[in-house]
N, C-alpha and C positions, 0 to 999 in steps of 0.2 A: 504493500500500500504506500502511495506517495504521501509524505507528511504534509501537514498544514503549514503554510507560510504566513507568518505574521506580517502585518503591514507596517512599514516604517512611517512614523508620524510623531508628533510632539508627545503623545501619550506613551508611546513605547520608549521614547527617550527619557521621560520622567520616571517610568518604571525601572529603566536601567539605572538611573541615578539613585533610586531607592534601594535596589538590591545588589549593588556593586557590579552591575552589568552581567550578572550570572545567567540571565534568561535568554541571551542571544544564541540562536542556533546557527549552524553553518549556512552561508548565503545560498548555496545550491547543493542538491543531493549528488554525491559522487556514486555513479552507477556502473555496474558491469554490463557489457553489451549483451543484448538478447540475441536469439537466433535469427530473427527476421524483423524488418522495419519497412515502412512505406518509403522513407527517404533516409539515406545515410549521408551526412555532411562530413567530409574529411577536412579537418582543420578547425581547431578550437580557438582561433583568434577572433578579432573583431568581426571580420566578414563572415566567418562560419557561424558564430553565435548569433549575429543579427539575422542571418538567413534562416536559421532554425526558429528564431523568435517570430519572424514575420510569416513563416510557413504555418505556425500554430495560430498566430493572432489574426492574420488576414485571410488565410485559406483553409482554416480548420483542419490542418494536417498535423496531428499531435504525435503520431507514431514515428518519431524522428530520433535519430541518434547523432550526436556530435562526437566524432572520434579524434582525440588529440593525443599526439605521441608524447607530449610533455605535460606540463601543468598549465592550467588556464592563466593567461596573462603573462606567460614567460617567453613568448615568441615575439614576433615583430610588432604586435599590438602594444607591447610594453617597452618598445625600443625605438621611439621616435620623438620628434619635438612638439607633438600635440597641437599643431596648428590646424585651425578650421577656417575655410574660406570658400567662396564660390565666385571668385573673380576671374572667370575664364571667358575667352572671346570667341572660340570656335563653336559653330553650330553643332549641337550634340553634347559637347562638354558643358556649355553654358546652362542648358536646361537641366542636365543631370545633376550637376553639383549644386544648383539652386534647390532642387528637390531634396537633396541631402541636407542642405542648410536649414530648410524648413522643418525637417525631421529632428535636426539637432535642437531647434528652438523649443520643442515640446518634449524632448527626450526624458528629462527628469520626471515629468508627470507620467509619461507613458510607462517608464520602468519602475516608478516609485523608488528611485535611486538617484542620489546626487552625483552626477557625473562632472560637476564643477565646471560647467560650460560658461566661460566668461567672454562676453562679446565686447572686447576691449578695442576692436578695430585692427585691421591689417593694412599696412602702407607699403607699397612697392615704390622704392626710390628710382628715379631716372637720372641719367648723367649726360644727356646731350639733347639738343633741340629735336633731333630725329626720334630719339626714344620718347620724348614728350608727346610727339605726334602719334606714335604707336600706342602709348598709354591712353591718349584721348580717344583713339579709335576703339580700343578694347573697352574703355569706360562707356562709350556710346553703345556698343554692342550689349553690354550688361544692362544699361538703362532701357534699351529697347525690349529687353526680356524681363523687365520689372525688377531688376536687381539694383541694389543701392551702389552707387559709385560716385566719388567726388575727386575731381582733378585739382590737386593742390599746387599752388605756386610756392616759390622759395620762401616768401614771407610767412605763409601758413606753416611751412615745415619748421622754420626757426622758432615759432611760438610753440608748436606741439612737441618738437624733439630738440631741445636746447643742447643735448649732449653731442649731437652730430657735428662732424667737421665741415663747416660751411666756408672755410677759408678759400681765398682765391687761388692759392698754390696747392690745393688738394690734388692728389693723383687722379681722382675721378670726381670732378666738381658736381655738386647736386643742383639739378635744374628744376626739380619738382617731384611729384609723386602721384600715384593713383591710390586712393584710400577707400576701403570698404568698411564702413562703421560696424556692420553686423558680423564681421569676421572676428576671430579671437582664438582662444585655446580651450582645451578640456583636459581632464585628468585621464590619462590613458588606462591606468589600472582600473579605475572606477567604471570606465566604459565597458571593459571586458567583464568585470564582476557584475555590473548591472544587467547586461544582456544574459549572462549565464544564469543569474538568479531568476529573472523573469521567464526565460525559456524553460528552466527546470520547473518553475511553478505551473507552466502551461502543459507539462507532461513530457517535455523533451528529456531524453537520457543524455547526460553529460558524462562521457567516458574518458577519463584522463589516463595517461600513460598506456595508450592503446595505439600502437603504430600500425599503419596500413602497409602491408608488404607487397600485395599483388591483387589483381582482379580475379573474380570468378566469372567465367563466360558461359553463355547459353550453349546449347548443343551444336548449333551451326556457326558459332563464333561471330555472330553478327551484333551481339550486344552483351553488356555486363549485367549480372544478376546478383552480385555480391562482392565482398572483399575478404582477403585473407589477412588477418591481423596477428599481432603478438599474443592476443587473447582468444584466438580461434577464428573460425569462419563466421561471417555476418552477412546475411542475405538481405537484399533490398530491391524494390521495384525501380528506384531511381538513386543514383549516386552523384553527389555534388562535390566538386573539387574546389577547396578554398584555402589551399596551403601556400603561404608565402615562401618563395625561394625554391622549395623542393618539388613544385608541381610538375616541372618538366621531367624529373626522374621517374615519376609515376605515369605520366601520360605516354612516355616512351614505351612502357609496358602495354599500353593500349593501342600502340601503333600510331600515335599522334605526335607529329613534330610541330611544336609551337613556335610562333614568331616572337620569341622573347629570349632575353639573356638574364642571368642572375648576377647582380653586382652588390657590393657592400656600400651602405650609406652610414656614415658616422654621425653621432650627436655628442654634445658636450654639456656639462653643467659646472658652474663655479660655486664658490662659497656664497653664503647668503650675505646680501648687503641691503641697505635701506632702499625703499622703492625709488627707482630711477627711470625705468623704462616702462611706460604705462600702456604701450601698444605693441603689436607685433610689427617688426621692421624687417623688410627684405632689401638687400643691397645688390642690385643687378650686376654691377661691375665685377664683383667678386663672387657672385652667386652664393651669398650667405644670408642667414636669417636669424633673428634673435628676439627673444621675449624674456620677461622676468616672471618666475613662478610665484605662487602664493607664499612659498617658503622663503623667497628672496633671492634664490639662485638665478643666475643668468643662464638660460637654456638656448643653445644655438647649434647650428649645423651648417653644412656646406655642400660640396660637390661629392660625387661618387669617387670611390677609389679607382674606377675605370679599368678594372680587370675582372674577369669572371671568377666568382667564388661563392661557396656556400657557408663560409665561416662567419660567425657573428662578432667579428673584430676587424679593425682596420689597421692602417700603417701610418708611420710618423710623417711622411711627406704631406698627407692630407691634413694632419694636425697643424703643421706649420702653415699651410696655405690658408686654412680656415681662420686660424688665430691672427695671421697677418691681415686678412681681409676685414675681420671684426675690428681690429685696432685701427685700420685705415678709416673705417667708418666712425668709430667711437674711441678716440685716443685716450680718453680719461679713465678707461677701465683697465689700463695696462698692468696695474699692480694687483688686480683682483686674482685670487688664486683659483686655478682650475682644479676641481675635485676629482672628476672622473669622466670617462667617455665610454661609449658602447657602440656597437654596430648592429644594423639590421640588414637582412637580405632582401633586396629589391628585385622584383620581376619587372625588367625594363622591356617594354614592347617596342616594335619597330617604328611606331609613330608617336610613342609617348603617351598613348591613351589606353584605358583599360579594356579588358575583354570580359564580357558577361554574355554567355552564349550556350546554345545547344551545340552538340557535336555530331559527327557522322557515326559515332558509336551509339547504338541504341541504349538508352538509359543512363548516359553519361553527360554531365553538365559541367561547365567550366566558368570559373571566376578567377581571373589572374591579370597580370600585366599592369599593376597599379602604379609603377614608377614612384614618383614623389607624392602621389595623391591618395595613398591608401587610407591613412587615418581619417582625413576629413570626409572621405566617402563612405565610411562604415554604415551609417544608417541608410543612405540611398542605395548602396551596393546590396545590402541584405534585402531591402524592400523590393528592388527590381529583380534580383536573382531568385527570390522566393516566387515571384510571379512567373519567371521564366521556367522554373521547375514545375510549378503547379499547373500551368497552362500549356506547357511545351511550346511556348512562343515568347519572344521578348516583350517586355513592358515597353510602352511608347517612349519612355525616357532612356531606355538602353538599346533601342532598336538600331542605333548607329554603331553600337559597340560590340557587334558580333564578329565571329571569325571571318564571316563572308566578306567583310570590308577589305581584307587583304587580297582576296581573289579579284574583287571588283576594282581595286585601286581607289576606293572611297575612304582614304585615310583621314584621321583627325589629328593633324600635326600642329599642336599648339605652339611649339617652339619654332617650327619651320626649319628644322635641322636635318630632315631627310631620314632614311632608313638606317640610322646609327643609334642603337638603344642607349649607349653610354652617354650620348650627347643631349638627351632630352631632359 
């Protein structure tokens, strides 16, 4: 029998204060996989958990298992810089990420869990008149789609971001910026925990430390009917792949060669300081981004390590490049101590946009290629992927993100850098 879940509210907090917090149960039930399910979701990160949640909530499919080879929250969902934004300019991306933003804005209430979503605003700095024109074009595309966008002049930026280097001899002078007030940050762990708790409450089995090793095929080898795991065979009518980094190793066993590469993206955090950076700032010239967490630490990241790897760690040349770029943008933080860094595995697609799709293998569905956009897309990804699995066709908001676009040449290249995954 599935246990009863208590609701988080002011009364449960007062009860905890009165009994030394002894009444709190585990946030989700840790289950062993059953013999058969309607849907098996491989990958217990943000995308896998949100997919399972929306399958149960939106499509009344509760006989679902999430198979995670490690622990919930220990993969890429907990190894990023937590930025949430929908400031995209390409058709397809613009509408999809705005759907995700709208889901973010009501996520606390939907999950009955504080994901600490802080809409502090995201500003993309520009460093030349040509870049300012490009930012204006993207901002206009956003506004035409009902998305908030404000083009900032240098005087606006000086007032909002006094720590930036606005000197005339700066290596990359600041000409302006594109600001999205509704953008911001969220707590990565809380997002994973909140989705896991609510999915478990709706009847989804969360199976941790259950690695998928291979597929089980039907008699004529035309489709998959289950998976072989470290905890035995698990059968399912539909199998959804939501694993960051290692998805290509599993799809190879299904005869699918994906248009993606796996790369490492590093992130960094400093010691806590007094509040100094009140928004998310991205520095296009050095491709770095920075915000300040609720604990006071500066959280920042930069470019990929630009070589293929499945390791969750990076190398010193990227440390140097990221730190140099951050100090070029904000010289006054040069004496702040760096506490730690970590790396996440990024599935980089050929056009820099995600893949949410059915496949040629019957019963197999694919969610991958998130590049830099994985965390911000978690709600929208799960919502659209659940629709794709339940209806066997894409949701209107991910109709342009299928595998078929690579066959048709209908790419969504936001950066305009061509078919080079490490450049997006």
